[in-house]
Structures are given as structure tokens and as C-alpha cells.
C-alpha positions in Angstrom: -221.7 97.1 217.5 -218.6 97.3 215.5 -218.3 95.3 212.5 -214.5 94.2 213.4 -212.4 94.2 216.7 -208.8 93.3 216.7 -208.0 92.3 220.6 -204.8 91.1 222.4 -201.7 92.3 220.0 -199.0 94.7 220.3 -200.5 97.7 218.6 -197.7 100.1 216.6 -198.5 103.4 217.0 -196.8 106.9 216.5 -196.1 107.1 220.2 -195.4 103.8 220.6 -196.6 100.5 221.2 -199.5 99.1 223.6 -201.8 96.5 223.9 -204.7 98.1 222.6 -207.8 97.3 220.8 -208.6 98.2 217.1 -212.7 98.8 216.2 -213.3 99.0 212.7 -216.6 100.2 211.6 -217.1 99.9 207.5 -213.7 100.7 205.7 -212.4 102.7 208.8 -210.8 102.5 212.0 -213.3 104.0 214.2 -211.6 103.4 217.8 -208.0 102.7 219.0 -207.4 102.5 222.9 -207.9 100.1 226.2 -209.9 97.1 225.3 -213.7 97.4 226.6 -214.9 93.6 227.0 -218.7 94.9 226.6 -217.7 96.2 222.8 -219.2 93.5 220.2 -218.6 93.3 216.7 -219.7 91.0 214.0 -216.0 89.6 213.4 -213.3 89.1 216.3 -209.7 88.8 215.7 -207.5 87.2 218.7 -204.3 88.9 218.0 -202.4 87.6 221.1 -198.3 87.3 220.3 -199.1 89.4 217.1 -197.6 92.8 216.4 -200.7 94.7 214.8 -199.0 97.5 212.3 -200.6 100.1 209.8 -200.9 99.0 206.2 -197.6 99.7 204.2 -197.5 101.9 201.5 -195.4 101.4 198.2 -195.2 104.8 196.5 -193.3 103.6 193.5 -194.1 100.3 191.6 -193.7 99.4 187.9 -196.7 97.2 187.2 -198.1 96.3 183.6 -195.2 98.5 182.2 -193.8 97.8 179.0 -190.1 96.8 179.5 -188.0 99.3 177.4 -184.8 97.1 177.3 -186.1 95.2 174.3 -188.2 97.5 172.3 -188.6 95.6 169.3 -191.1 93.3 171.4 -194.2 93.9 173.5 -193.1 92.3 176.7 -194.6 93.7 180.0 -193.8 93.6 183.8 -196.4 91.5 186.1 -199.8 93.4 186.4 -202.0 94.1 189.5 -203.9 91.2 189.5 -200.5 89.2 189.9 -198.2 91.3 191.7 -200.7 92.9 194.5 -201.2 89.5 195.8 -197.8 89.6 197.1 -198.6 92.7 198.4 -201.3 91.8 200.1 -199.8 89.1 202.0 -196.8 91.0 202.9 -198.8 93.7 204.6 -198.6 96.5 201.8 -202.0 97.7 201.6 -201.6 100.7 199.0 -199.2 101.1 196.1 -198.6 103.9 193.5 -197.8 103.3 190.1 -197.0 105.7 187.2 -199.3 107.0 184.0 -196.7 107.7 181.6 -197.7 110.6 179.4 -195.9 111.1 176.1 -196.2 113.5 172.9 -198.8 110.9 171.2 -201.7 110.7 174.2 -202.4 113.6 176.8 -203.2 113.2 180.3 -206.9 112.3 180.7 -206.5 109.7 177.8 -203.5 108.4 179.6 -205.1 108.3 183.0 -208.0 106.5 181.8 -206.3 103.9 180.1 -204.5 103.2 183.3 -207.7 103.0 185.5 -209.3 100.7 183.2 -206.1 98.4 183.2 -206.1 98.2 187.4 -209.9 98.3 187.3 -211.1 95.1 189.7 -207.5 93.6 189.2 -205.7 94.9 192.4 -206.0 93.2 195.6 -204.8 96.5 197.5 -205.6 100.3 197.1 -203.7 101.9 194.4 -203.1 105.4 192.8 -201.0 106.9 190.0 -197.9 109.3 189.7 -198.4 111.1 186.4 -194.8 111.1 184.5 -194.5 113.6 182.0 -191.9 113.1 178.9 -191.0 114.2 175.7 -192.0 117.3 173.5 -195.4 117.6 175.0 -197.9 120.4 173.6 -198.4 122.9 176.0 -202.1 122.1 176.0 -201.3 118.8 178.0 -200.0 120.9 180.8 -202.9 123.0 181.1 -204.5 119.3 182.2 -202.4 119.0 185.3 -205.0 121.2 187.3 -208.0 118.7 186.5 -205.7 115.7 187.3 -205.0 117.3 190.7 -208.6 117.8 191.4 -209.6 114.2 190.5 -207.2 112.7 192.9 -204.0 112.6 191.3 -201.9 115.4 192.7 -198.2 114.0 192.1 -196.0 114.3 189.1 -192.6 112.9 187.9 -190.3 114.6 185.2 -187.0 113.1 183.9 -183.9 115.6 182.6 -182.4 112.5 180.9 -183.2 109.5 178.3 -183.2 106.5 180.7 -182.3 104.2 177.7 -180.8 105.1 174.8 -182.8 106.7 172.2 -184.7 104.5 170.0 -187.7 104.9 167.3 -189.8 102.4 169.3 -189.1 103.7 172.3 -191.2 106.6 174.1 -189.4 109.6 175.6 -188.6 110.1 178.9 -186.7 113.5 178.8 -188.7 116.8 179.4 -186.5 119.8 178.2 -186.3 122.4 181.4 -188.9 125.0 179.6 -191.6 122.6 180.1 -190.2 121.3 183.6 -190.6 125.0 184.7 -193.9 125.0 183.1 -195.1 121.7 184.7 -193.7 122.9 188.0 -195.7 126.6 187.8 -199.1 124.5 187.1 -198.4 121.7 189.8 -197.6 124.6 192.5 -200.8 126.7 191.2 -202.9 123.9 191.6 -201.7 122.1 194.8 -199.3 119.4 193.5 -196.0 117.9 194.1 -193.5 116.8 191.7 -190.3 114.6 191.7 -187.5 115.2 189.4 -185.5 112.3 188.0 -182.2 114.5 187.7 -179.4 113.1 185.7 -177.4 114.6 183.3 -178.6 113.3 179.8 -175.5 114.1 178.1 -173.7 111.7 180.5 -176.0 109.2 180.6 -175.7 108.8 176.8 -172.1 109.0 176.9 -171.4 106.3 179.3 -174.2 104.1 177.5 -171.7 104.8 174.3 -168.8 104.1 176.3 -169.8 100.5 177.6 -170.8 99.5 174.3 -167.3 100.5 172.8 
């Protein structure tokens, strides 16, 4: 006996769409195929007339993030206890947010804080990209392997400050020496990296230009 059967719907698969039955055991899909009338389950969903698709993955969210446009305040975006309700209702079953690491902290500390903020607060599955910014001590890059082994293999670096520098804003920009250093360690440990690759001189000049 299965925990759940979803019957009668148009199931979307990589090879096409068909009227297949989905059997679920625990938290895993156990079988997708032609309906077997004799199959039993604790719960059965009749999806006749409906489209059944895999849960969506949102790979880039900014929940419970400090709003950098107002550096003198402590204004945050919506948190997981609020924003993930909409995700669940819309069919997004996983989101990946960001864990920002700046010179005043390190990877284990920043991850621990972010995980604590999300614990028992999200209605969908989640993970974090690790964003490295500022004049980070070199020892921080040696922590990347442990983060990858823990299940956080993706890193983000910026070649520019997203907003004009301000004493109360944490830095985004990573210098090119540190970017290379981070790439080497990501590659060595099976991680991946994305680069927010804008020219800092051009970005800051245009901020100045618009202010004028």
C-alpha cells in the first residue's frame, strides 16, 4: 500500500504528457506509470481534468534580507514564514536564498544564522547560495570545502558594489585575486560559482551621473 496515489491527471514528464498515475511513499515518488486499479493508498487524489507537474524550483530569492537602499534603517524584505506561503500556493516547492559572508563574519557563522532564521519557518524546501563579499580573510576561503560537503555547493561573487559605498552597508565587491582564489577552491571541492560581472567604475560613475 502506498501513502498517496494521484490518479486521472495529465502528468507532465520529460518525454511528454500522459494520463499516468503517481504513487508516493514517504516523501518520495515511488512509481509513475499506467494506472493499476488494484493499487491501494492511504490517500487518493482524483486529478481528472487537471495538469500534474513537478514542483517548481526558485533558484534566486531574497527573503529576510536587509534593504540596502536605506542603510540607516533596519528594514527587511518578507521572511520565509510569509513569502513561502505564496510559493507553496503557486506550485514552487523549493527555493534557494542567499547567505552573505562579509569581513565581519565567516562561512560557518553566517550559515548557522541563516539556517536558524529559516528553521521551522518555511512552507517549502530550501537551501542557500553562499555570497562572498569584501576584503575577506584568506582563511574564509578555506571554509568553502566544508560548506560544499555540508550540502551548500553554490557560491556567488560580485565584481562591483551593487549600491554606492556607505559606512553602514556591507560590501558586495570581491577583488579579482580573491575571485580567483574562490574559484580554485570551488573547483577543487566540486562546487559551482556564479559571477555578478559588472564593472564597478562604470556602475559608480553612473550613480554619480544620475545624482548630478
